[in-house]
C-alpha positions as CSV (number, residue, x, y, z in Angstrom):
1,M,134.0,144.9,145.9
2,D,130.6,146.5,145.9
3,A,127.2,145.6,145.0
4,D,125.3,147.4,142.5
5,P,121.6,147.3,142.1
6,D,122.2,149.0,138.9
7,L,125.3,147.8,136.9
8,V,123.3,145.9,134.4
9,A,120.9,147.8,131.8
10,A,117.5,145.6,131.9
11,D,117.6,144.2,127.8
12,L,121.0,143.3,129.1
13,S,120.0,141.4,132.4
14,E,117.1,139.7,130.3
15,S,120.0,138.8,127.4
16,I,122.5,137.2,129.9
17,R,119.3,135.1,131.7
18,A,117.9,133.8,128.6
19,A,121.0,132.7,126.9
20,C,122.0,130.8,130.3
21,R,118.6,129.4,130.8
22,T,118.8,127.9,127.6
23,A,122.0,126.9,127.3
24,V,122.0,124.6,130.8
25,G,118.0,124.6,131.8
26,D,116.7,124.0,135.2
27,T,120.4,123.4,136.5
28,L,120.8,126.9,136.6
29,R,121.4,128.3,140.2
30,S,122.4,131.9,139.5
31,I,124.1,134.6,137.2
32,T,126.4,137.1,138.6
33,Y,127.9,140.2,136.4
34,F,130.6,141.8,137.4
35,T,133.7,144.5,136.4
36,P,136.8,144.9,138.3
37,T,135.0,147.2,141.1
38,S,131.3,146.0,141.4
39,F,129.2,143.4,140.5
40,Q,125.4,142.5,140.4
41,Q,123.5,139.2,140.9
42,L,121.1,139.1,137.8
43,Y,119.7,135.9,138.8
44,L,119.0,133.3,142.0
45,R,117.1,130.2,141.8
46,S,114.1,130.6,144.1
47,D,115.6,127.5,146.3
48,L,118.7,128.8,147.3
49,E,119.7,131.0,150.0
50,S,120.9,134.7,149.5
51,D,123.4,134.1,151.6
52,A,126.6,133.2,149.8
53,D,129.7,135.8,150.2
54,L,128.9,136.8,146.7
55,A,132.2,139.6,147.3
56,G,134.4,137.1,148.0
57,F,133.1,135.2,144.9
58,V,133.7,138.2,142.7
59,E,136.6,139.1,144.0
60,H,138.4,136.0,143.3
61,E,136.4,135.7,139.8
62,T,138.2,139.4,138.5
63,D,141.4,137.0,138.2
64,G,139.7,136.3,134.9
65,F,140.5,139.5,134.0
66,H,144.1,139.2,134.3
67,A,144.0,135.5,132.7
68,T,142.7,137.0,129.3
69,R,146.2,139.0,129.2
70,A,148.3,136.2,130.8
71,Y,147.5,133.5,128.2
72,R,147.5,135.7,125.2
73,G,149.7,134.2,122.3
74,S,150.0,131.0,124.2
75,E,150.2,127.6,122.1
76,L,147.0,126.5,123.8
77,G,145.8,129.5,121.8
78,D,143.5,132.3,123.3
79,Y,141.8,131.8,126.5
80,Q,138.4,131.6,126.6
81,Y,136.1,130.6,129.9
82,T,137.1,128.7,133.1
83,I,134.9,126.1,135.0
84,R,135.2,125.5,138.6
85,A,134.3,122.1,140.2
86,F,132.5,122.3,143.6
87,E,131.2,119.6,146.3
88,N,127.5,120.8,145.1
89,G,128.0,122.4,141.9
90,Y,129.8,124.2,139.2
91,M,130.6,127.5,137.9
92,T,131.7,128.9,134.6
93,R,133.1,132.0,134.4
94,V,133.3,134.2,131.0
95,T,135.5,137.5,130.8
96,R,135.4,140.4,127.8
97,N,137.7,143.5,128.3
98,D,136.9,144.7,132.4
99,H,133.2,142.9,132.7
100,G,132.4,139.3,133.0
101,V,129.6,137.1,134.0
102,F,130.0,133.9,136.3
103,V,126.7,131.4,136.2
104,T,126.4,128.3,139.0
105,T,125.0,125.1,137.9
106,D,124.1,122.0,139.9
107,S,125.4,119.5,136.6
108,L,127.2,120.6,134.1
109,T,128.3,118.5,130.7
110,E,131.0,119.8,128.7
111,R,129.0,120.6,125.8
112,R,126.5,122.6,127.8
113,S,129.7,124.3,129.5
114,K,130.2,125.3,125.8
115,E,127.2,126.4,125.0
116,V,127.0,129.0,127.9
117,A,130.4,130.4,127.6
118,S,129.7,130.7,123.7
119,A,126.4,132.5,124.4
120,L,128.0,134.8,127.3
121,H,130.9,135.5,125.5
122,E,129.1,136.5,122.3
123,I,126.9,138.4,124.6
124,L,129.4,140.4,126.2
125,S,131.6,140.9,122.8
126,E,128.6,142.8,121.5
127,Q,128.1,144.7,124.6
128,V,132.1,146.2,124.3
129,S,131.3,146.8,120.4
130,E,128.1,149.0,121.6
131,A,130.5,150.7,124.0
132,A,133.2,151.5,121.5
C-alpha cells in the first residue's frame, strides 16, 4: 500500500473536507482517501501526531470493497458504511466502487455518522459518474 500525495484532485479533496467538517464539526480528527493500491491523507487535525501506521489502516479498510459485494442482496439491504469504535475515537468508512474514504473523530453520534457517511457516499458516487 503506497501513499500518493497526488491521488486526489484539489477540488475533490476540498469537497470531502467541507462535507466532513459540516457533518462532524470540531470532533474531526483525520480524513483519508484510498483505493485498493494507494492512499492520500486529506486532513489531519493540527494537535495530532502524524506517526500513525496509515498504510496499515488503509490496507485493512480496503476490506470495504469486498463488503459491498459480499452483502449485496442480503435481507438487511445493501451495505452502506462501517463505524469502528476505538479507545480514543471513532472511524467511519465509506466505499464506492474502487475508492473510499475513512474519517476519524473524537466522538460520534449515530445521527452524525449517518450524515458524514451520506455526504461521502454522494461525493464518491458523483466521482464514479464523472469517471464513467
